[in-house]
VOPAGU-2260 file (C-alpha; in pm, 1 decimal, decimal comma):
REM VOPAGU-2260
SITE   aa  ch    i         X         Y         Z
SITE  MET   A    0   -7295,7    -296,7    1326,3
SITE  ASN   A    1   -7028,0    -563,9    1318,2
SITE  THR   A    2   -6691,6    -447,9    1433,0
SITE  VAL   A    3   -6381,3    -598,7    1272,4
SITE  ARG   A    4   -6121,3    -665,5    1534,0
SITE  THR   A    5   -5756,7    -664,3    1437,1
SITE  GLU   A    6   -5544,3    -861,6    1674,5
SITE  ILE   A    7   -5183,9    -749,8    1706,8
SITE  PRO   A    8   -4958,0   -1045,5    1772,6
SITE  SER   A    9   -4789,6   -1010,7    2104,1
SITE  SER   A   10   -4418,5   -1063,2    2151,8
SITE  PRO   A   11   -4322,3   -1418,5    2233,2
SITE  PRO   A   12   -4298,0   -1490,4    2601,5
SITE  ARG   A   13   -3964,7   -1537,4    2767,8
SITE  GLY   A   14   -3833,0   -1888,2    2743,4
SITE  SER   A   15   -4029,8   -1965,8    2426,9
SITE  GLY   A   16   -3885,6   -2154,0    2131,7
SITE  TRP   A   17   -3848,6   -1830,6    1930,6
SITE  SER   A   18   -3642,3   -1672,0    2209,6
SITE  ARG   A   19   -3416,7   -1973,4    2228,6
SITE  LEU   A   20   -3375,0   -1962,2    1848,3
SITE  MET   A   21   -3270,7   -1596,3    1859,8
SITE  GLN   A   22   -3027,7   -1674,2    2137,5
SITE  ASN   A   23   -2879,3   -1956,0    1932,5
SITE  GLU   A   24   -2839,3   -1724,4    1633,2
SITE  ARG   A   25   -2641,1   -1482,0    1844,9
SITE  VAL   A   26   -2423,2   -1765,7    1969,1
SITE  TRP   A   27   -2357,5   -1883,3    1615,1
SITE  GLY   A   28   -2284,3   -1525,6    1508,4
SITE  TYR   A   29   -2018,4   -1491,8    1777,9
SITE  PHE   A   30   -1886,8   -1834,3    1680,4
SITE  PHE   A   31   -1833,9   -1735,8    1315,3
SITE  ILE   A   32   -1662,4   -1404,4    1393,1
SITE  ALA   A   33   -1448,0   -1557,3    1668,3
SITE  PRO   A   34   -1156,1   -1671,3    1442,6
SITE  VAL   A   35   -1115,3   -1325,6    1290,4
SITE  SER   A   36   -1160,6   -1151,9    1625,8
SITE  ILE   A   37    -911,7   -1378,0    1803,3
SITE  GLY   A   38    -660,1   -1337,4    1520,7
SITE  LEU   A   39    -702,7    -959,5    1529,0
SITE  ILE   A   40    -644,5    -951,2    1904,1
SITE  ILE   A   41    -343,3   -1185,7    1901,0
SITE  PHE   A   42    -164,2   -1064,0    1589,2
SITE  SER   A   43    -260,9    -695,4    1578,0
SITE  ILE   A   44    -395,5    -542,4    1899,1
SITE  ILE   A   45    -161,6    -714,0    2147,2
SITE  PRO   A   46     154,7    -647,5    1938,2
SITE  LEU   A   47      38,4    -287,4    1892,7
SITE  ILE   A   48      10,6    -233,5    2267,3
SITE  ALA   A   49     335,4    -422,4    2330,2
SITE  SER   A   50     527,5    -210,2    2078,4
SITE  LEU   A   51     398,4     107,5    2242,4
SITE  ALA   A   52     519,0     -14,7    2580,1
SITE  LEU   A   53     855,2    -122,7    2436,6
SITE  SER   A   54     908,3     219,0    2278,3
SITE  PHE   A   55     959,7     359,7    2628,7
SITE  THR   A   56    1231,7     104,9    2714,5
SITE  ASN   A   57    1582,6      18,5    2597,0
SITE  TRP   A   58    1510,6    -355,4    2568,0
SITE  ASP   A   59    1749,6    -549,0    2344,9
SITE  GLY   A   60    1556,8    -877,2    2344,8
SITE  SER   A   61    1762,3   -1052,0    2612,5
SITE  ASP   A   62    1838,8    -830,6    2911,5
SITE  ALA   A   63    1581,0    -696,6    3152,7
SITE  MET   A   64    1373,0    -404,2    3033,1
SITE  LYS   A   65    1464,0     -59,8    3160,7
SITE  TRP   A   66    1209,8     220,7    3148,5
SITE  ILE   A   67    1368,4     526,7    2983,6
SITE  GLY   A   68    1059,6     736,9    2913,4
SITE  LEU   A   69    1074,7     951,5    2599,2
SITE  ASP   A   70    1448,7     907,8    2543,4
SITE  ASN   A   71    1397,4     692,5    2231,7
SITE  PHE   A   72    1170,0     951,4    2071,9
SITE  ALA   A   73    1408,4    1233,3    2158,8
SITE  LYS   A   74    1695,0    1038,0    2006,1
SITE  LEU   A   75    1504,2     996,1    1679,4
SITE  PHE   A   76    1512,8    1366,3    1603,2
SITE  HIS   A   77    1892,8    1367,7    1631,3
SITE  ASP   A   78    1949,5    1040,9    1441,7
SITE  ARG   A   79    2088,6    1140,8    1102,6
SITE  VAL   A   80    2043,7     792,0     956,4
SITE  TYR   A   81    1680,6     767,4    1062,0
SITE  LEU   A   82    1592,4    1118,1     943,5
SITE  LYS   A   83    1744,2    1036,2     607,0
SITE  SER   A   84    1535,5     717,3     592,3
SITE  ILE   A   85    1221,2     927,2     646,2
SITE  ARG   A   86    1324,2    1153,6     358,8
SITE  THR   A   87    1392,3     849,1     140,7
SITE  SER   A   88    1048,8     703,2     216,6
SITE  THR   A   89     883,6    1037,4     143,5
SITE  PHE   A   90    1068,7    1073,7    -186,3
SITE  TYR   A   91     986,5     711,7    -275,4
SITE  ALA   A   92     615,0     769,7    -210,7
SITE  ALA   A   93     614,1    1105,7    -393,6
SITE  VAL   A   94     754,1     942,4    -708,7
SITE  THR   A   95     601,8     595,3    -719,0
SITE  VAL   A   96     243,3     680,9    -620,2
SITE  PRO   A   97     167,7     948,4    -886,3
SITE  ALA   A   98     361,9     758,8   -1153,0
SITE  SER   A   99     187,6     426,7   -1088,9
SITE  ILE   A  100    -158,6     587,0   -1070,6
SITE  GLY   A  101    -100,9     788,4   -1388,2
SITE  LEU   A  102      14,5     483,6   -1583,1
SITE  SER   A  103    -270,5     276,8   -1437,1
SITE  ILE   A  104    -528,6     526,7   -1559,8
SITE  ILE   A  105    -383,7     514,6   -1912,1
SITE  VAL   A  106    -374,5     134,4   -1914,3
SITE  ALA   A  107    -725,7     104,3   -1766,4
SITE  VAL   A  108    -874,3     341,2   -2024,6
SITE  LEU   A  109    -705,0     153,8   -2310,1
SITE  LEU   A  110    -812,3    -188,1   -2181,1
SITE  ASN   A  111   -1166,9     -70,9   -2118,4
SITE  ARG   A  112   -1222,1     -61,1   -2493,0
SITE  LYS   A  113   -1367,0    -353,4   -2684,4
SITE  MET   A  114   -1085,2    -522,6   -2873,6
SITE  ARG   A  115    -951,0    -867,2   -2945,3
SITE  GLY   A  116    -740,3   -1020,0   -2669,3
SITE  ASN   A  117    -867,4    -776,1   -2409,1
SITE  LEU   A  118    -876,8   -1035,1   -2131,0
SITE  ALA   A  119    -526,3   -1157,4   -2218,0
SITE  TYR   A  120    -387,2    -804,6   -2198,9
SITE  ARG   A  121    -553,1    -748,1   -1863,0
SITE  LEU   A  122    -401,8   -1071,5   -1732,9
SITE  ILE   A  123     -54,6    -972,0   -1852,8
SITE  PHE   A  124     -71,7    -638,2   -1673,5
SITE  PHE   A  125    -221,3    -789,9   -1357,7
SITE  LEU   A  126      25,9   -1079,2   -1317,0
SITE  PRO   A  127     310,0    -873,1   -1158,1
SITE  SER   A  128      82,1    -766,4    -872,4
SITE  VAL   A  129      19,6   -1128,9    -769,3
SITE  THR   A  130     376,2   -1251,3    -825,1
SITE  MET   A  131     593,3   -1320,1    -522,0
SITE  PRO   A  132     833,7   -1032,7    -447,7
SITE  VAL   A  133    1122,6   -1280,1    -429,9
SITE  ALA   A  134    1058,5   -1394,6    -786,6
SITE  ILE   A  135    1025,9   -1034,5    -902,4
SITE  ALA   A  136    1357,1    -942,2    -737,1
SITE  VAL   A  137    1540,7   -1237,4    -894,1
SITE  VAL   A  138    1415,3   -1155,5   -1243,9
SITE  TRP   A  139    1488,2    -783,9   -1216,4
SITE  LYS   A  140    1834,5    -846,1   -1074,3
SITE  TRP   A  141    1908,3   -1035,0   -1395,0
SITE  LEU   A  142    1754,5    -759,9   -1608,2
SITE  TYR   A  143    1955,4    -495,7   -1421,9
SITE  ASN   A  144    2285,8    -682,6   -1451,3
SITE  TYR   A  145    2545,7    -433,5   -1572,1
SITE  GLU   A  146    2739,0    -674,6   -1794,5
SITE  SER   A  147    2483,5    -930,3   -1916,3
SITE  GLY   A  148    2143,9    -779,9   -1834,3
SITE  MET   A  149    1881,5    -743,8   -2103,9
SITE  ILE   A  150    1816,6    -375,0   -2028,0
SITE  ASN   A  151    2176,9    -264,0   -2080,0
SITE  TYR   A  152    2201,3    -490,7   -2383,3
SITE  ALA   A  153    1898,1    -321,0   -2540,3
SITE  LEU   A  154    2039,4      22,2   -2457,3
SITE  GLY   A  155    2370,7     -77,2   -2613,1
SITE  LEU   A  156    2196,7    -158,2   -2941,9
SITE  ILE   A  157    2098,6     207,6   -2976,0
SITE  GLY   A  158    2435,9     338,4   -2862,4
SITE  ILE   A  159    2352,3     413,9   -2497,4
SITE  GLN   A  160    2572,6     286,7   -2217,3
SITE  GLY   A  161    2349,1     153,6   -1943,1
SITE  PRO   A  162    2413,4     251,6   -1581,6
SITE  ARG   A  163    2511,5      20,1   -1299,5
SITE  TRP   A  164    2151,8     -12,0   -1188,6
SITE  LEU   A  165    2200,8    -184,6    -853,9
SITE  ALA   A  166    2563,5     -88,4    -794,2
SITE  ASP   A  167    2547,6     291,5    -822,9
SITE  GLU   A  168    2432,0     483,5    -516,8
SITE  HIS   A  169    2281,4     755,1    -738,4
SITE  VAL   A  170    2075,7     509,3    -945,8
SITE  VAL   A  171    1985,5     222,6    -712,7
SITE  LEU   A  172    1683,0     393,3    -553,8
SITE  TRP   A  173    1545,5     479,3    -897,9
SITE  SER   A  174    1594,8     115,5    -996,8
SITE  VAL   A  175    1384,0       3,0    -700,4
SITE  MET   A  176    1114,5     261,6    -780,1
SITE  ILE   A  177    1089,0     142,5   -1141,6
SITE  ILE   A  178    1011,4    -208,8   -1016,7
SITE  ALA   A  179     759,9     -74,7    -764,0
SITE  ILE   A  180     576,6     120,5   -1033,5
SITE  TRP   A  181     576,6    -181,4   -1265,0
SITE  THR   A  182     425,6    -408,9    -999,8
SITE  ALA   A  183     164,1    -154,2    -889,0
SITE  VAL   A  184      19,0     -75,7   -1231,7
SITE  GLY   A  185    -168,1    -405,6   -1260,4
SITE  HIS   A  186    -325,4    -381,0    -914,8
SITE  HIS   A  187    -438,7     -22,5    -968,0
SITE  MET   A  188    -560,9    -102,8   -1317,9
SITE  ILE   A  189    -813,3    -360,3   -1193,1
SITE  ILE   A  190    -964,7    -113,8    -943,9
SITE  LEU   A  191    -977,5     167,0   -1199,9
SITE  LEU   A  192   -1131,8     -65,5   -1458,1
SITE  SER   A  193   -1417,0    -138,0   -1218,8
SITE  GLY   A  194   -1464,7     236,2   -1178,5
SITE  LEU   A  195   -1466,1     291,1   -1555,3
SITE  GLN   A  196   -1721,8      17,0   -1611,2
SITE  GLY   A  197   -1950,7     181,4   -1355,9
SITE  ILE   A  198   -1979,7     501,4   -1562,8
SITE  PRO   A  199   -2310,6     499,5   -1756,3
SITE  GLU   A  200   -2266,2     481,0   -2133,8
SITE  SER   A  201   -2545,3     733,7   -2178,5
SITE  TYR   A  202   -2311,1    1012,9   -2063,4
SITE  TYR   A  203   -2072,9     942,2   -2350,7
SITE  GLU   A  204   -2358,4     915,7   -2599,7
SITE  ALA   A  205   -2494,7    1254,6   -2493,7
SITE  ALA   A  206   -2146,7    1407,7   -2516,3
SITE  SER   A  207   -2096,1    1263,6   -2864,5
SITE  ILE   A  208   -2426,0    1412,8   -2979,2
SITE  ASP   A  209   -2306,8    1751,7   -2847,8
SITE  GLY   A  210   -1988,1    1712,4   -3053,0
SITE  ALA   A  211   -1741,4    1651,6   -2770,4
SITE  THR   A  212   -1409,1    1501,3   -2877,0
SITE  GLY   A  213   -1243,5    1205,0   -2710,9
SITE  MET   A  214   -1019,0    1417,6   -2487,7
SITE  ARG   A  215   -1307,5    1641,8   -2383,2
SITE  ARG   A  216   -1515,1    1335,0   -2294,5
SITE  PHE   A  217   -1224,4    1204,8   -2086,7
SITE  TRP   A  218   -1164,2    1527,7   -1893,5
SITE  HIS   A  219   -1529,6    1618,2   -1838,7
SITE  ILE   A  220   -1687,4    1272,3   -1792,9
SITE  THR   A  221   -1433,0     995,9   -1732,1
SITE  ALA   A  222   -1192,1    1179,7   -1502,2
SITE  PRO   A  223   -1452,6    1330,9   -1263,1
SITE  LEU   A  224   -1655,1    1008,4   -1233,8
SITE  LEU   A  225   -1337,3     804,9   -1186,1
SITE  THR   A  226   -1216,7    1014,2    -891,2
SITE  PRO   A  227   -1366,3     783,8    -620,0
SITE  ALA   A  228   -1163,3     490,5    -755,4
SITE  ILE   A  229    -855,9     712,6    -794,7
SITE  PHE   A  230    -895,2     832,5    -436,1
SITE  PHE   A  231    -913,5     475,9    -303,2
SITE  VAL   A  232    -602,9     379,0    -499,5
SITE  LEU   A  233    -424,9     694,6    -383,1
SITE  VAL   A  234    -485,9     628,5     -12,8
SITE  THR   A  235    -393,2     259,1     -21,8
SITE  SER   A  236     -88,3     306,0    -244,3
SITE  MET   A  237      41,0     595,5     -31,7
SITE  ILE   A  238      20,7     379,4     281,5
SITE  GLY   A  239     194,2      94,6      99,4
SITE  ALA   A  240     466,8     324,4     -35,5
SITE  PHE   A  241     557,3     450,8     312,0
SITE  GLN   A  242     572,2      87,9     430,6
SITE  VAL   A  243     795,0     -42,8     150,0
SITE  PHE   A  244    1042,2    -302,6     269,4
SITE  ASP   A  245    1054,8    -619,6      60,2
SITE  LEU   A  246    1204,5    -473,9    -260,3
SITE  VAL   A  247    1463,6    -272,9     -66,7
SITE  PHE   A  248    1555,7    -576,1     141,5
SITE  MET   A  249    1599,8    -807,8    -155,5
SITE  LEU   A  250    1769,9    -569,8    -397,1
SITE  THR   A  251    2028,2    -415,6    -163,4
SITE  PRO   A  252    2282,8    -604,9      47,1
SITE  VAL   A  253    2228,3    -634,3     421,0
SITE  THR   A  254    2547,6    -584,0     617,1
SITE  ALA   A  255    2619,3    -746,4     949,9
SITE  GLY   A  256    2726,6    -568,6    1265,0
SITE  GLY   A  257    2613,6    -249,6    1422,7
SITE  GLY   A  258    2700,5      -1,3    1149,4
SITE  SER   A  259    2459,2     172,8     918,2
SITE  GLY   A  260    2571,5     -25,4     611,4
SITE  GLY   A  261    2735,7      63,6     282,2
SITE  VAL   A  262    2656,0     347,4      43,2
SITE  LEU   A  263    2398,9     137,3    -145,4
SITE  GLN   A  264    2215,3      59,9     174,8
SITE  ASP   A  265    2230,7     423,1     279,8
SITE  ALA   A  266    2083,0     527,2     -55,8
SITE  THR   A  267    1786,7     289,2     -31,6
SITE  ARG   A  268    1725,1     276,2     343,8
SITE  THR   A  269    1355,4     348,1     394,7
SITE  ALA   A  270    1185,8     403,2     729,5
SITE  VAL   A  271    1057,2      45,9     757,6
SITE  PHE   A  272    1395,7     -92,4     654,5
SITE  SER   A  273    1550,5     116,0     932,6
SITE  ILE   A  274    1298,9     -33,3    1178,1
SITE  TYR   A  275    1400,3    -381,2    1060,1
SITE  GLN   A  276    1770,6    -307,1    1103,0
SITE  ASN   A  277    1734,6    -164,5    1452,7
SITE  GLY   A  278    1493,8    -430,6    1573,5
SITE  PHE   A  279    1613,4    -754,0    1409,7
SITE  GLN   A  280    1968,9    -685,5    1300,2
SITE  TRP   A  281    2106,8    -468,0    1578,3
SITE  PHE   A  282    1852,3    -577,0    1847,0
SITE  LYS   A  283    1760,8    -224,1    1955,1
SITE  ILE   A  284    1401,0    -332,0    1998,2
SITE  GLY   A  285    1288,2     -39,7    2212,3
SITE  TYR   A  286    1436,6     209,5    1967,7
SITE  ALA   A  287    1283,1      25,4    1671,0
SITE  SER   A  288     941,7      35,6    1840,1
SITE  ALA   A  289     971,6     411,4    1878,7
SITE  GLN   A  290    1057,4     440,4    1509,1
SITE  ALA   A  291     753,3     230,8    1421,9
SITE  TRP   A  292     521,3     458,0    1619,2
SITE  VAL   A  293     664,5     770,2    1457,5
SITE  MET   A  294     604,4     606,1    1120,0
SITE  PHE   A  295     247,9     528,5    1225,2
SITE  VAL   A  296     187,8     893,2    1316,1
SITE  ILE   A  297     328,2    1010,5     981,6
SITE  ILE   A  298     108,8     770,8     783,0
SITE  PHE   A  299    -192,8     865,5     994,1
SITE  ILE   A  300    -140,3    1236,8     930,0
SITE  VAL   A  301     -93,1    1183,1     556,0
SITE  THR   A  302    -407,9     968,5     538,9
SITE  MET   A  303    -616,1    1219,2     735,0
SITE  ALA   A  304    -493,5    1497,9     506,0
SITE  GLN   A  305    -602,8    1295,8     204,3
SITE  LEU   A  306    -944,3    1232,4     357,8
SITE  TYR   A  307    -984,8    1604,1     422,2
SITE  LEU   A  308    -866,5    1716,4      78,3
SITE  GLN   A  309   -1079,2    1460,6    -108,4
SITE  LYS   A  310   -1382,0    1684,9     -50,5
SITE  LYS   A  311   -1231,3    1931,0    -298,0
SITE  TRP   A  312   -1172,6    1696,2    -592,3
SITE  VAL   A  313   -1357,6    1364,5    -548,4
SITE  HIS   A  314   -1702,0    1350,6    -713,8
SITE  TYR   A  315   -1933,0    1075,5    -595,9
SITE  GLU   A  316   -2223,2    1170,6    -823,8
């Protein structure tokens, strides 16, 4: 009887051409990830470690560093201005995040329909999210102008006296939050649209056959299957809301000196704006670093809580 022999190819010997090729592939792999890795180390990891070290000093940027241990962190819990900035950031996030996500869901559902000019409408809503914050601030400052702004002019046509949007301490934070919501809707809409387009049409067809109305289809099909996209938007927008700086910086005046600023600045001072003031305006770099690390811990806790709670309401199937 003839026996069929199956030869199993042996692994290439050391020093062969195949081994050298694999080694070259690894070298090229390290070469291509090197720019990102070097940038991450230089601009993220090293500053992160440096800020942690600075948080235990009283360095002002010029004199020699003096190690003071946990004094900066202890001071934070007795700093009325900083504690108020934490409350302002929390209130800002609690208002802007749900409002922007809610409006984004409505806009995404409307623009997910087949209608004329659909792409143009999507572009109009998306443009604010890619516009420079400086340009947005300039335009909205003109719109908010108490005497000649378009918003107060439109309100005057219907007999309503418009407020002093950026000059009233009770209104200025709401004015900033309106702009933040307006700019965030377009960004969230694009993500939610991708989630809507991933829902199989067969689900809606089966629901229509069963006699489900439009609202019932939304609450029992669209909303549950859209929760992964909503969760992603919720986490990213919450982190961004706690880190808000640019709109506050450009829409409220920055005062010189070592004081806390005027009433408008007190009304809109967020945690990151307080870090900026202490670090780059008043040169309390060690104290600002401690504030930054407390803000990091707060954002980390909020994010971990969201990741834990998403098991109760996010449906991935």
